[in-house]
N, CA and C of each residue as an Amber inpcrd file, in Angstrom:
protein
   666
  85.7890000  70.7000000 -59.6670000  85.7580000  71.1830000 -58.2370000
  87.3410000  70.9910000 -57.7280000  87.5230000  71.8690000 -56.7850000
  88.8080000  71.6700000 -55.9730000  88.3460000  70.8670000 -54.8960000
  89.1910000  69.7120000 -54.6270000  88.6660000  68.7040000 -53.7030000
  89.8330000  68.4890000 -52.5650000  89.3630000  68.3020000 -51.3490000
  90.3510000  68.0370000 -50.1870000  90.0540000  66.6060000 -49.9480000
  91.0190000  65.6980000 -50.0500000  90.7360000  64.1840000 -49.8340000
  91.2410000  63.8000000 -48.5040000  90.3550000  63.3760000 -47.7230000
  90.7640000  62.7320000 -46.2930000  91.3180000  61.3190000 -46.5560000
  92.4420000  61.0840000 -45.8860000  93.1790000  59.9140000 -46.1950000
  93.6680000  59.4650000 -44.7760000  93.6600000  58.1190000 -44.5910000
  94.0340000  57.6100000 -43.3260000  95.4130000  56.5160000 -43.6840000
  95.5640000  56.4790000 -44.9530000  96.5370000  55.6420000 -45.5030000
  96.1070000  54.2450000 -45.8390000  94.7520000  54.1730000 -45.5830000
  94.0510000  52.7840000 -45.8950000  93.4280000  52.7720000 -47.2350000
  93.0500000  51.5810000 -47.6800000  92.5630000  51.2920000 -49.0670000
  91.2500000  52.1360000 -49.3720000  90.2530000  52.3460000 -48.4930000
  89.0440000  52.9470000 -48.8350000  89.2340000  54.4160000 -49.1330000
  89.8990000  55.0750000 -48.3540000  90.2030000  56.4730000 -48.6190000
  91.0540000  56.6670000 -49.8300000  92.0220000  55.7200000 -50.0890000
  92.9040000  55.8220000 -51.1610000  92.1910000  55.5470000 -52.5530000
  91.3250000  54.6090000 -52.5290000  90.4240000  54.3460000 -53.6920000
  89.5490000  55.4050000 -53.9610000  88.8320000  56.0720000 -52.9330000
  88.1650000  57.2130000 -53.0820000  88.7890000  58.4350000 -53.8030000
  90.2320000  58.6330000 -53.2450000  90.9400000  59.7180000 -53.8540000
  91.1660000  59.3750000 -55.3150000  91.4360000  58.2460000 -55.7400000
  91.7280000  57.8080000 -57.1980000  90.6960000  58.0470000 -58.0160000
  89.3970000  57.7610000 -57.4580000  88.3360000  57.8740000 -58.3720000
  87.8200000  59.4090000 -58.5050000  87.8870000  60.1370000 -57.4920000
  87.5450000  61.5300000 -57.5480000  88.6910000  62.2130000 -58.3450000
  89.9310000  61.8200000 -58.3690000  90.9830000  62.5790000 -59.1370000
  90.7480000  62.3430000 -60.6600000  89.8870000  61.5040000 -61.1480000
  89.5970000  61.2190000 -62.4530000  88.8040000  62.4610000 -63.0450000
  88.0940000  63.1730000 -62.1560000  87.1940000  64.1890000 -62.5490000
  87.3660000  65.5830000 -61.9770000  88.2170000  65.6630000 -60.8970000
  88.3920000  66.6730000 -60.1300000  89.7720000  66.8740000 -59.8490000
  90.0640000  68.3260000 -59.4200000  91.3640000  68.5290000 -58.9320000
  91.5990000  68.2200000 -57.4740000  92.5720000  67.4170000 -57.0030000
  92.7210000  67.2330000 -55.5610000  93.8070000  68.3160000 -55.3160000
  93.3270000  69.2870000 -54.4050000  94.2570000  70.3160000 -54.0530000
  94.9000000  69.9470000 -52.7740000  94.4440000  69.0340000 -52.0170000
  95.2740000  68.6630000 -50.7660000  94.6580000  67.4790000 -50.2000000
  95.5100000  66.8810000 -49.3470000  95.1630000  65.7200000 -48.4720000
  94.8070000  66.2960000 -47.0410000  94.0540000  65.4700000 -46.4090000
  93.6770000  65.8240000 -44.9690000  94.0360000  64.5680000 -44.1340000
  94.8740000  64.6870000 -43.1680000  95.1310000  63.6330000 -42.2570000
  94.6010000  63.9310000 -40.9290000  93.7590000  63.1320000 -40.2390000
  93.3970000  63.3800000 -38.9780000  94.0420000  62.4200000 -37.9790000
  94.6990000  62.9960000 -36.8170000  95.3820000  62.2420000 -35.8150000
  94.6130000  62.3020000 -34.6150000  93.8470000  61.3500000 -34.2700000
  93.1490000  61.2220000 -32.9210000  94.0820000  60.9800000 -31.7020000
  93.9190000  61.5010000 -30.6760000  94.5900000  61.3630000 -29.4370000
  94.3100000  59.9610000 -28.7860000  93.0880000  59.4160000 -28.9160000
  92.6460000  58.1510000 -28.5830000  92.5770000  57.2180000 -29.5690000
  93.1650000  55.9160000 -29.3110000  93.0680000  54.8520000 -30.2530000
  91.7360000  54.3610000 -30.6210000  90.7920000  54.6070000 -29.7850000
  89.6140000  54.1070000 -30.0750000  88.5290000  55.2110000 -30.4510000
  88.9450000  56.1110000 -31.3090000  88.1860000  57.0450000 -32.0000000
  86.9560000  56.4690000 -32.6990000  85.7280000  57.0900000 -32.5330000
  84.5940000  56.7210000 -33.3000000  84.6240000  56.8900000 -34.8280000
  85.4790000  57.7420000 -35.2040000  85.4770000  58.3880000 -36.4250000
  86.6430000  57.9610000 -37.3280000  87.8550000  58.0460000 -36.6450000
  89.0360000  58.0170000 -37.4530000  89.9750000  56.7880000 -37.0460000
  90.8710000  56.4960000 -38.0880000  91.9000000  55.4860000 -37.8910000
  93.0310000  56.0140000 -37.1180000  93.7200000  54.9450000 -36.5020000
  94.8900000  55.3700000 -35.5440000  96.1290000  54.6930000 -35.7220000
  96.2630000  53.6670000 -36.6540000  97.3490000  52.8160000 -36.8190000
  98.1010000  53.2820000 -38.0000000  99.5670000  53.5950000 -37.6770000
 100.4290000  53.9250000 -38.6450000 100.2160000  55.2770000 -39.2010000
  99.6610000  56.2200000 -38.5520000  99.3990000  57.4950000 -39.0130000
 100.7740000  58.2990000 -39.1580000 101.8410000  57.7130000 -38.6400000
 103.0820000  58.3410000 -38.7330000 103.5680000  58.3950000 -40.2200000
 102.8030000  57.5550000 -41.0250000 103.3060000  57.3500000 -42.4140000
 102.6000000  58.3680000 -43.4210000 101.6630000  59.2260000 -42.9180000
 100.8980000  60.0340000 -43.4920000 101.8060000  61.0150000 -44.4730000
 102.8520000  61.7060000 -43.8050000 103.6380000  62.3650000 -44.5730000
 104.3730000  61.7580000 -45.8640000 104.7820000  60.5790000 -45.5680000
 105.4280000  59.7160000 -46.5630000 104.2450000  59.3790000 -47.7550000
 103.1740000  59.2310000 -47.4590000 102.2390000  58.9300000 -48.4330000
 101.9310000  60.1800000 -49.1760000 101.6940000  61.2250000 -48.6230000
 101.6010000  62.5550000 -49.3010000 102.8850000  62.6890000 -50.2700000
 103.9990000  62.4700000 -49.7230000 105.1640000  62.8120000 -50.7140000
 105.1550000  61.7540000 -51.8220000 104.6750000  60.6340000 -51.5590000
 104.5450000  59.5460000 -52.7620000 103.5110000  60.0610000 -53.7870000
 102.4860000  60.5590000 -53.3280000 101.4690000  61.1830000 -54.1190000
 101.8040000  62.6730000 -54.7260000 102.6820000  63.2660000 -54.2080000
 103.2180000  64.5240000 -54.6120000 102.0000000  65.5220000 -54.3650000
 101.1370000  65.3980000 -53.2710000 100.1250000  66.2340000 -52.9820000
 100.3720000  66.7650000 -51.5570000 100.0340000  68.0420000 -51.2140000
 100.3360000  68.5910000 -49.9650000  99.4520000  68.1370000 -49.0030000
  99.7980000  67.8140000 -47.7660000  98.8900000  67.2600000 -46.6930000
  98.5410000  68.3700000 -45.5640000  97.5640000  68.4740000 -45.0470000
  97.2610000  69.1870000 -43.7390000  96.9520000  68.1620000 -42.6560000
  97.6190000  68.1400000 -41.6840000  97.3160000  67.0550000 -40.5460000
  96.6480000  67.7300000 -39.3160000  95.7210000  67.2980000 -38.9570000
  95.0980000  68.0870000 -37.6720000  94.8860000  67.0190000 -36.5560000
  94.9980000  67.5360000 -35.3800000  94.6140000  66.5860000 -34.2500000
  93.2980000  66.8220000 -33.6120000  92.8530000  65.6720000 -33.3400000
  91.5140000  65.8120000 -32.5750000  91.5910000  64.9540000 -31.3150000
  90.7130000  65.0750000 -30.3740000  90.7730000  64.4700000 -29.1160000
  90.5430000  62.9050000 -29.1800000  89.5740000  62.5190000 -30.2180000
  89.1720000  61.1980000 -30.2390000  88.0080000  60.8830000 -29.5310000
  87.4750000  62.0470000 -28.7110000  86.2560000  61.8490000 -27.8110000
  85.0010000  61.9140000 -28.7730000  84.1690000  60.9670000 -28.5570000
  82.9280000  61.0260000 -29.3800000  82.0100000  62.2680000 -29.3700000
  81.7860000  62.6880000 -30.6990000  81.2120000  63.9920000 -30.9660000
  82.0200000  65.1210000 -30.8280000  82.8020000  65.3260000 -29.7850000
  83.7670000  66.2750000 -29.6980000  84.8410000  66.4080000 -30.8680000
  85.2060000  65.2650000 -31.2780000  86.1470000  65.2290000 -32.4160000
  85.5270000  65.8040000 -33.6230000  84.3370000  65.6760000 -33.7390000
  83.6230000  66.1610000 -35.0270000  83.6110000  67.7250000 -35.1020000
  83.4020000  68.3190000 -33.8770000  83.3830000  69.7630000 -33.7430000
  84.7640000  70.2270000 -33.9500000  85.7180000  69.3760000 -33.3580000
  87.2260000  69.9630000 -33.5640000  87.6230000  69.7940000 -34.9870000
  87.1610000  68.8640000 -35.7500000  87.5170000  68.7990000 -37.1270000
  86.9650000  69.9890000 -37.8730000  85.6820000  70.3360000 -37.7330000
  85.0640000  71.4510000 -38.3110000  85.7890000  72.6500000 -38.0680000
  86.2940000  72.9110000 -36.8100000  86.8640000  74.1480000 -36.3390000
  88.1230000  74.2580000 -37.2180000  88.8910000  73.0880000 -37.3260000
  90.3500000  73.2350000 -38.0730000  90.3480000  73.3380000 -39.4600000
  89.2510000  72.7880000 -40.1410000  89.4110000  72.6990000 -41.4410000
  88.5760000  73.9030000 -42.1820000  87.8290000  74.6530000 -41.4160000
  87.3870000  75.9990000 -41.8670000  88.2110000  76.9000000 -42.3910000
  88.0720000  77.2740000 -43.5910000  89.0380000  78.2710000 -44.2060000
  90.0030000  77.6940000 -45.2390000  90.1160000  76.3700000 -45.0620000
  90.8630000  75.6320000 -46.4290000  90.2190000  75.8140000 -47.6750000
  90.9090000  76.1540000 -48.6220000  90.2610000  76.5600000 -49.9370000
  90.0350000  75.2480000 -50.8400000  88.9550000  74.7240000 -50.5630000
  88.5300000  73.6820000 -51.4250000  86.8730000  73.6900000 -51.3480000
  86.3900000  73.0820000 -52.6200000  85.0450000  73.2240000 -52.7740000
  84.2400000  71.9070000 -52.0860000  85.1370000  70.7830000 -51.9280000
  84.4420000  69.6740000 -51.4730000  85.4220000  68.6880000 -50.6470000
  84.9030000  67.9250000 -49.7870000  85.7140000  66.9870000 -49.0230000
  85.3990000  65.5780000 -49.4240000  86.5860000  64.7040000 -49.8490000
  86.2150000  63.3660000 -50.2140000  86.6000000  62.5300000 -49.1890000
  85.7130000  61.4240000 -48.8860000  85.8700000  60.5140000 -47.8120000
  85.7020000  59.1020000 -48.5450000  86.3870000  58.1210000 -47.6670000
  86.2770000  56.7600000 -48.3050000  85.1540000  55.9560000 -47.6680000
  84.1290000  56.4220000 -47.0730000  83.0480000  55.6650000 -46.3740000
  82.3370000  54.7690000 -47.3230000  81.9420000  53.6550000 -46.7480000
  81.1190000  52.5830000 -47.6160000  79.6770000  52.6160000 -47.0920000
  79.6990000  52.2960000 -45.8340000  78.3910000  52.0290000 -45.1990000
  77.9060000  52.6280000 -43.9730000  78.8970000  53.3500000 -43.3130000
  78.7850000  53.8180000 -41.9940000  77.8600000  55.1220000 -41.9960000
  76.5850000  55.0080000 -41.6240000  75.7630000  56.0870000 -41.6720000
  76.3250000  57.2330000 -40.5230000  76.6230000  56.5750000 -39.4850000
  77.1280000  57.3850000 -38.3250000  78.2430000  58.4220000 -38.8690000
  79.2320000  57.9100000 -39.5480000  80.3030000  58.7430000 -39.8950000
  79.8320000  59.6790000 -41.1540000  79.1610000  59.0840000 -41.9290000
  78.6740000  60.0970000 -43.1220000  77.8460000  61.1500000 -42.6300000
  76.8920000  61.0210000 -41.6600000  76.0840000  62.1180000 -41.1760000
  76.9610000  63.1270000 -40.5630000  77.9300000  62.7270000 -39.8840000
  78.9010000  63.6290000 -39.1680000  79.7050000  64.4560000 -40.1700000
  80.1550000  63.8160000 -41.2480000  80.9270000  64.5000000 -42.2190000
  80.1280000  65.4580000 -43.0160000  78.8760000  65.0750000 -43.2620000
  77.9700000  66.0590000 -43.9560000  77.7340000  67.3290000 -42.9630000
  77.7010000  67.0340000 -41.7010000  77.5420000  68.1780000 -40.7380000
  78.6780000  69.0420000 -40.7530000  79.9550000  68.4720000 -40.9130000
  81.1530000  69.2770000 -40.8330000  81.1050000  69.9590000 -42.2110000
  80.7910000  69.2870000 -43.3560000  80.8630000  70.0370000 -44.6660000
  79.8000000  71.1840000 -44.8520000  78.7640000  71.0910000 -44.0930000
  77.6140000  72.1080000 -44.1770000  78.2080000  73.1300000 -43.3330000
  78.7860000  72.9830000 -42.2910000  79.5130000  73.9970000 -41.4900000
  80.4760000  74.8440000 -42.1440000  81.4530000  74.2220000 -42.9710000
  82.6060000  74.9990000 -43.4330000  82.2940000  75.3260000 -44.9560000
  81.0720000  74.8520000 -45.5590000  80.7810000  75.4730000 -46.8130000
  81.3730000  74.5980000 -47.8900000  81.5430000  73.2280000 -47.6190000
  82.0190000  72.2450000 -48.6200000  81.0640000  71.3460000 -48.8390000
  81.0550000  70.6760000 -50.1110000  80.3050000  69.6030000 -50.5380000
  80.9600000  68.3270000 -49.9890000  80.1440000  67.2800000 -49.7970000
  80.6890000  66.0160000 -49.3460000  80.7460000  65.0770000 -50.5770000
  81.8980000  64.3510000 -50.8980000  81.9510000  63.3950000 -52.0340000
  82.2470000  62.0530000 -51.2520000  81.4960000  61.0770000 -51.5510000
  81.7370000  59.8700000 -51.0280000  81.4790000  58.7720000 -52.0680000
  82.5730000  58.5570000 -52.9310000  82.3800000  57.6770000 -54.1900000
  82.2120000  56.3370000 -53.9210000  82.3960000  55.8080000 -52.6330000
  82.3610000  54.3460000 -52.4650000  81.0670000  53.9810000 -51.7500000
  80.2600000  54.9040000 -51.5650000  79.0790000  54.8640000 -50.6530000
  77.9660000  53.8760000 -51.2170000  77.6980000  52.8800000 -50.4740000
  76.8440000  51.7670000 -50.6940000  77.2890000  51.0970000 -52.0270000
  78.5490000  51.0330000 -52.2740000  78.9690000  50.2960000 -53.3680000
  79.2340000  48.8120000 -52.8020000  79.3220000  47.9230000 -53.6730000
  79.4620000  46.4060000 -53.4830000  80.9470000  46.1050000 -52.9860000
  80.8630000  45.6920000 -51.6530000  82.0980000  45.5330000 -51.0280000
  83.1360000  44.4950000 -51.7390000  82.5750000  43.5420000 -52.3750000
  83.3740000  42.6310000 -53.0240000  84.0790000  43.2320000 -54.3080000
  83.3060000  44.2290000 -54.9660000  83.7620000  44.8840000 -56.1740000
  84.9060000  45.8950000 -55.6260000  84.7990000  46.4740000 -54.4860000
  85.8790000  47.3310000 -54.0080000  87.1130000  46.5480000 -53.6540000
  86.9400000  45.3860000 -53.0120000  88.1610000  44.6160000 -52.6650000
  88.8540000  44.0560000 -53.9000000  88.0600000  43.7650000 -54.8910000
  88.6810000  43.4010000 -56.1020000  89.5880000  44.3080000 -56.8390000
  89.1470000  45.5370000 -56.6890000  89.9040000  46.7320000 -57.1940000
  91.1510000  46.9590000 -56.3170000  91.1580000  46.7620000 -55.0470000
  92.1910000  46.8470000 -54.1890000  93.1930000  45.8130000 -54.4870000
  92.8140000  44.5680000 -54.7210000  93.6240000  43.5710000 -54.9980000
  94.3290000  43.8590000 -56.3510000  93.6030000  44.2040000 -57.3990000
  94.2010000  44.3300000 -58.7120000  95.1070000  45.5940000 -58.7930000
  94.8320000  46.6000000 -58.2210000  95.4260000  47.9910000 -58.3930000
  96.3740000  48.4770000 -57.3170000  96.1170000  47.9650000 -56.0570000
  96.9580000  48.5970000 -54.9390000  97.9780000  47.5300000 -54.3780000
  99.0100000  47.9280000 -53.8140000  99.9520000  47.1150000 -52.9110000
  99.4580000  47.4530000 -51.4400000  98.5560000  46.5750000 -50.8000000
  98.0940000  47.0300000 -49.5480000  98.2830000  45.8110000 -48.5500000
  98.6000000  46.2500000 -47.2650000  98.8330000  45.2700000 -46.3150000
  97.6960000  45.4490000 -45.1400000  97.4280000  44.5070000 -44.2880000
  96.4710000  44.5520000 -43.0860000  97.2730000  45.0230000 -42.0450000
  96.9550000  46.0440000 -41.2290000  97.8200000  46.6510000 -40.1740000
  96.9980000  46.5770000 -38.7240000  95.5800000  46.0880000 -38.8960000
  94.9830000  45.9240000 -37.5830000  93.9110000  44.9520000 -37.7810000
  93.5700000  44.0680000 -36.6670000  92.5230000  43.2210000 -36.9250000
  91.8240000  43.0820000 -35.4690000  90.4690000  43.1500000 -35.4680000
  89.7570000  43.1850000 -34.1830000  88.3620000  42.4600000 -34.4000000
  88.3890000  41.3830000 -34.9700000  87.0150000  40.6660000 -35.2800000
  87.3130000  39.0870000 -35.1070000  86.1990000  38.3410000 -34.9100000
  86.2680000  36.7500000 -34.8330000  86.7480000  36.4180000 -36.2230000
  87.7630000  35.5480000 -36.1690000  88.2100000  34.8170000 -37.4060000
  89.3190000  35.6190000 -37.9520000  89.7440000  36.7230000 -37.4550000
  90.9950000  37.5140000 -37.9750000  91.8490000  37.2930000 -36.8310000
  92.9030000  36.5310000 -37.0220000  93.8850000  36.2570000 -36.0490000
  95.2310000  37.0040000 -36.4230000  96.2600000  36.6230000 -35.6880000
  97.5960000  37.2190000 -35.6330000  98.2430000  37.1240000 -37.0850000
  97.9430000  35.9420000 -37.7990000  98.5060000  35.7970000 -39.1500000
  98.0600000  36.7040000 -40.1910000  96.9870000  37.4580000 -39.9200000
  96.6110000  38.5150000 -40.9390000  97.4660000  39.7540000 -40.7830000
  98.1230000  39.9720000 -39.7920000  98.8150000  41.1990000 -39.5090000
 100.0900000  41.3140000 -40.4040000 100.0550000  42.4440000 -41.2160000
 101.1190000  42.5590000 -42.0060000 101.0590000  41.8050000 -43.3430000
 100.0390000  41.2210000 -43.5220000  99.7520000  40.4300000 -44.7170000
  99.2260000  41.2460000 -46.0260000  99.8340000  40.9970000 -47.0510000
  99.4040000  41.7080000 -48.2550000  98.0950000  41.2940000 -48.7470000
  97.0920000  42.1230000 -48.9890000  95.9280000  41.7860000 -49.5880000
  96.0930000  41.3740000 -51.1250000  96.2680000  40.1140000 -51.3280000
  96.3810000  39.6450000 -52.7270000  95.1510000  38.6970000 -52.9710000
  95.2060000  37.9810000 -53.9680000  94.0600000  37.0340000 -54.1730000
  93.8710000  36.0580000 -53.2070000  94.9250000  35.5730000 -52.7270000
  94.8050000  34.4160000 -51.6970000  94.2390000  35.0040000 -50.2410000
  94.7740000  36.1950000 -49.9620000  94.3180000  36.9580000 -48.7590000
  92.8060000  37.2120000 -48.8770000  92.4740000  37.6720000 -50.0560000
  91.0330000  38.1060000 -50.3360000  90.2290000  36.8710000 -50.2410000
  90.4770000  35.7870000 -50.6100000  89.6250000  34.5320000 -50.6490000
  89.5060000  34.2040000 -49.0000000  90.6900000  34.3840000 -48.2590000
  90.5700000  33.9980000 -46.8400000  89.7180000  34.9800000 -46.1210000
  89.6750000  36.2720000 -46.5880000  88.7920000  37.2560000 -45.8660000
  87.2870000  36.8810000 -46.2550000  87.0790000  36.4340000 -47.5710000
  85.6710000  35.9210000 -47.8220000  85.3200000  34.8350000 -47.0610000
  86.2390000  33.9610000 -46.6750000  85.7410000  32.8590000 -45.8370000
  85.5460000  33.1920000 -44.4590000  86.2240000  34.1110000 -43.8540000
  85.8280000  34.8120000 -42.4900000  84.5050000  35.6460000 -42.6150000
  84.3780000  36.3340000 -43.6560000  82.9860000  37.0540000 -43.8020000
  81.9050000  35.9650000 -43.8210000  81.9980000  35.0930000 -44.5010000
  80.8690000  34.0820000 -44.6380000  80.6340000  33.3170000 -43.1630000
  81.6730000  33.0730000 -42.6440000  81.4720000  32.3050000 -41.3010000
  81.0930000  33.2830000 -40.1360000  81.6860000  34.4750000 -40.0970000
  81.5430000  35.2540000 -38.8730000  80.7520000  36.6700000 -39.2610000
  80.3590000  36.7420000 -40.5740000  79.6160000  37.8680000 -40.9480000
  80.3290000  39.3220000 -40.7890000  81.4900000  39.1100000 -40.8030000
  82.2650000  40.6270000 -40.6350000  82.1270000  41.2920000 -42.0110000
  82.2310000  42.5920000 -42.0680000  82.0940000  43.3070000 -43.3380000
  83.2890000  42.8690000 -44.1650000  83.0510000  42.5310000 -45.4000000
  84.1040000  42.0220000 -46.2460000  85.3210000  43.2060000 -46.4400000
  84.8990000  44.4530000 -46.4130000  85.8520000  45.4990000 -46.7070000
  86.3490000  46.0340000 -45.3490000  85.8480000  45.5130000 -44.1450000
  86.2300000  45.9690000 -42.8320000  85.6280000  47.3260000 -42.5750000
  84.6310000  47.4820000 -43.0490000  83.8970000  48.9040000 -42.8000000
  83.6270000  49.0940000 -41.3630000  83.2500000  48.0910000 -40.6230000
  83.0300000  48.0570000 -39.2450000  84.2510000  48.1830000 -38.3730000
  85.3760000  48.3960000 -38.8610000  86.5470000  48.3880000 -38.0690000
  87.2160000  47.0220000 -37.7300000  86.6950000  45.9880000 -38.5350000
  87.0800000  44.6110000 -38.3130000  88.5560000  44.5660000 -38.6800000
  89.0820000  45.2850000 -39.5750000  90.4240000  45.3330000 -39.8660000
  90.7930000  46.6930000 -40.6180000  92.1410000  47.0630000 -40.5290000
  92.4530000  48.2720000 -41.1830000  93.6010000  47.9550000 -41.9000000
  93.8280000  49.0120000 -42.8700000  94.9220000  48.7260000 -43.9910000
  95.7860000  49.7150000 -44.1320000  96.7990000  49.5720000 -45.0130000
  97.7390000  50.5040000 -45.4330000  98.3500000  50.3590000 -46.6520000
  98.0580000  51.3120000 -47.6860000  98.5750000  51.1420000 -49.0120000
  99.8850000  51.6190000 -49.2080000 100.6940000  50.7330000 -49.7090000
 102.0810000  50.9740000 -49.8430000 102.4280000  51.4910000 -51.3320000
 101.5120000  51.1190000 -52.2930000 101.6110000  51.6360000 -53.7840000
 100.2860000  51.5920000 -54.2460000 100.1390000  52.6550000 -55.2990000
  98.9040000  52.7990000 -56.0480000  99.2170000  53.4730000 -57.2150000
  98.2840000  53.4140000 -58.1570000  98.5470000  54.1010000 -59.5670000
  99.0550000  55.5190000 -59.5450000  98.5590000  56.2800000 -58.5540000
  98.9250000  57.7140000 -58.3670000 100.2170000  58.0090000 -57.6220000
 100.7100000  56.9460000 -56.9830000 101.8590000  57.1240000 -56.2740000
 103.0830000  57.2480000 -57.2230000 103.9610000  58.2760000 -56.9570000
 105.0310000  58.5320000 -57.7330000 106.2470000  57.7920000 -57.2140000
 106.2270000  57.4660000 -55.8910000 107.0810000  56.5940000 -55.2180000
 106.2630000  55.5940000 -54.5730000 106.9960000  54.4590000 -54.2120000
 106.3690000  53.4290000 -53.3930000 106.8690000  53.1830000 -52.0410000
 106.2510000  52.7670000 -51.2040000 106.7130000  52.5880000 -49.8230000
 107.3200000  51.0680000 -49.6860000 108.4290000  50.9040000 -49.1910000
 108.8930000  49.6660000 -48.8890000 109.1390000  49.5240000 -47.3320000
 108.5850000  48.5400000 -46.7990000 108.7480000  48.2370000 -45.3820000
 109.9870000  47.6480000 -45.0100000 110.9250000  48.1730000 -44.2580000
 112.1000000  47.8220000 -43.7800000 112.0050000  46.8580000 -42.5120000
 111.3040000  47.3340000 -41.6190000 111.0150000  46.6720000 -40.3900000
 109.7000000  46.8480000 -39.6730000 108.9740000  45.9190000 -39.2880000
 107.7260000  46.1390000 -38.6360000 107.4760000  45.2270000 -37.5030000
 106.6130000  45.4280000 -36.6980000 106.3810000  44.7130000 -35.4700000
 104.8800000  44.2900000 -35.2730000 104.5910000  43.1230000 -34.7910000
 103.2230000  42.6990000 -34.6090000 102.9450000  42.7270000 -33.0450000
 101.9170000  43.3220000 -32.7420000 101.4030000  43.4270000 -31.3810000
 100.0250000  42.6480000 -31.2940000  99.8290000  41.4850000 -30.3910000
  98.8180000  40.7670000 -30.3830000  98.5010000  40.3500000 -29.0580000
  97.1620000  40.5750000 -28.5540000  96.8650000  40.2630000 -27.2250000
  96.0470000  39.1190000 -27.0250000  95.8450000  38.3630000 -28.1010000
  95.0250000  37.0530000 -27.9610000  93.7180000  37.1860000 -28.7140000
  93.2710000  38.3930000 -28.7700000  91.9560000  38.6210000 -29.4660000
  91.9730000  39.6840000 -30.6990000  92.8290000  40.6580000 -30.3430000
  92.9180000  41.6120000 -31.4110000  94.5220000  42.0800000 -31.5450000
  94.8360000  42.7210000 -32.6030000  96.1730000  43.1210000 -32.5910000
  96.3600000  44.2540000 -33.6610000  97.7120000  44.6580000 -33.8880000
  98.0200000  45.6710000 -34.9640000  99.3950000  45.3670000 -35.3500000
  99.6790000  45.9510000 -36.4740000 101.1360000  45.9080000 -37.1870000
 101.7060000  47.3220000 -37.2410000 102.6720000  47.6730000 -36.7340000
 103.3090000  48.9860000 -36.7270000 104.5640000  48.8750000 -37.6670000
 104.6160000  49.8540000 -38.5370000 105.6650000  50.0600000 -39.4010000
 106.8570000  50.7560000 -38.6930000 107.9900000  50.1890000 -38.4430000
 109.0010000  50.8290000 -37.6550000 110.0040000  51.4840000 -38.4640000
 110.2250000  50.9560000 -39.6230000 111.2320000  51.6010000 -40.4750000
 110.7870000  51.5130000 -42.0610000 110.9630000  52.2270000 -42.9550000
 110.5110000  52.0460000 -44.3130000 111.3970000  53.0900000 -45.2070000
 111.3000000  52.8580000 -46.4530000 111.9960000  53.7000000 -47.3370000
 111.0030000  53.9210000 -48.4960000 111.2070000  55.0970000 -49.2110000
 110.5060000  55.4100000 -50.3860000 111.3070000  55.3160000 -51.5590000
 110.7480000  54.5300000 -52.6730000 111.4180000  54.0320000 -53.6720000
 110.7360000  54.7780000 -54.9080000 111.6390000  55.4640000 -55.7880000
 110.9100000  56.1290000 -56.9900000 110.4000000  54.9670000 -57.9570000
 109.3820000  55.3720000 -58.6720000 108.9090000  54.4510000 -59.7200000
 109.2500000  54.9620000 -61.0850000 109.9050000  56.0300000 -61.2070000
 110.3270000  56.4090000 -62.4420000 111.4300000  55.7260000 -63.0650000
């Protein structure tokens, strides 16, 4: 099948893309840019890197803007992807029935199948693959137990162990499926270039925060 892969720059959508690419043709990437930071459906941190990620993957990207307003953004998504030449849409959802139902509705409207390879998968297994295969940093935190020190931190074995401790104490989703934290993938097996952060800035309000990449370069892996 010809597959359109929804990417946010984060680990889940990137892992989903990698798994689907093993069996299907990824004909394009889809990046969604909400006008509101508190979109119910879509990530909002560091979306200015979507073009760089597409270049690293050497896959064309279609970026669309949505209002970020609950339910309205779903309709806006369907209207803007209708006509894209793809048989299926790939998403990185793990447990959010709210999101999955709405993507199913969008796909039904535009005549695509929905592929969610990570759906109901074990979160610890997903995170182990992220640690082993991707170069990933945390760019947003908004849950008890996740403080400023996690911002900009690479998800390596030590970080994963710290996330497990927070999960055990505060019952956050280990993979951040509930928005407890968001990530950015700087390198992955399918990347032909890797992203190197030259300058970034943390924003912390005492409860939640985010890490913005202010300057970066793309380095060839060949």
